[in-house]
C-alpha positions, 0 to 999 in steps of 0.5 A, spaced: 350 714 747 353 719 752 352 716 759 350 720 766 356 723 769 360 724 763 361 731 760 356 733 755 360 734 748 360 741 746 357 742 739 357 748 733 352 748 728 346 753 726 339 754 729 333 755 725 334 762 723 341 760 720 345 763 726 351 759 729 350 756 736 354 751 741 353 748 747 358 752 750 354 758 750 350 755 755 355 754 760 353 755 768 346 753 766 341 746 766 340 744 759 334 740 756 338 737 749 332 733 746 333 730 739 327 728 735 327 724 728 324 729 724 320 736 724 313 736 722 311 729 723 306 727 728 310 724 734 315 730 733 309 735 733 306 733 740 313 733 742 315 740 740 308 742 743 309 739 749 315 743 751 311 750 748 306 749 753 311 748 759 316 753 756 314 758 762 316 753 767 323 752 764 324 760 762 322 761 770 328 757 772 333 759 767 333 752 764 335 752 756 331 748 752 334 745 745 330 741 740 336 738 735 334 734 728 338 732 722 333 737 718 335 743 715 335 750 718 329 752 713 325 746 715 326 747 722 324 754 721 318 752 717 316 747 723 317 752 729 313 758 725 308 753 724 307 751 731 309 757 735 315 753 738 318 758 742 325 755 744 331 754 739 331 749 734 338 746 732 340 744 726 344 738 725 344 736 717 351 734 718 349 729 723 355 731 727 351 732 734 347 726 733 353 722 732 357 726 738 351 724 743 350 716 739 343 717 737 343 717 730 339 711 727 341 707 721 335 711 717 340 717 719 335 721 723 336 723 730 333 717 735 328 720 740 333 721 746 333 727 751 339 729 755 339 733 761 345 737 762 347 740 769 350 747 770 357 743 771 356 741 763 356 734 765 350 729 763 345 729 769 340 724 765 338 721 759 331 719 757 331 713 752 326 711 748 322 717 749 314 718 748 312 725 745 306 725 749 307 729 755 315 729 755 316 735 757 312 734 764 317 728 765 323 732 764 320 737 769 319 732 773 326 729 773 329 736 774 325 737 780 327 731 782 335 731 781 334 738 784 337 741 778 334 748 778 327 746 783 325 754 784 323 759 780 327 766 779 324 770 784 322 777 782 318 779 788 324 782 792 327 786 787 320 789 786 319 790 793 326 793 793 324 798 787 317 800 790 321 801 797 326 805 794 332 801 797 338 798 794 337 790 792 344 789 794 345 793 800 353 794 802 355 789 807 349 784 806 
């Protein structure tokens, strides 16, 4: 398994829509890379819903959430649509991502493990033996504790500048 402080392995795969996706396309962002065993199973559904229900917190802080399983893109699409999951699902049908992160179980599915990847591309924290219920809140707490992205993006100052008709970044500021 990948350890804290090491460079997170880049990967190339496809998402639930069959579009190419790689970790490197999120360079400079905090990434929650959560592995789950199988789409449409009770535990994986509860975990996915936990992230879905908290996605605004992640989005407001420019944190990317990626769910990874060894399911096909079609199986993930069905899962995503059925439960209105509002984040990217990565298909690891070839099991290369799960192997690279050391989470491929003897049954051939990914073990329930979450990696927090910092803006520098290094693993900041690893959750092992994840309990699906409330996992997103556990991740939020750890992101805040580690100071990876503790504050929401502010749109107030941009709005105020537009209202007052002054440039958001005046020269010399």
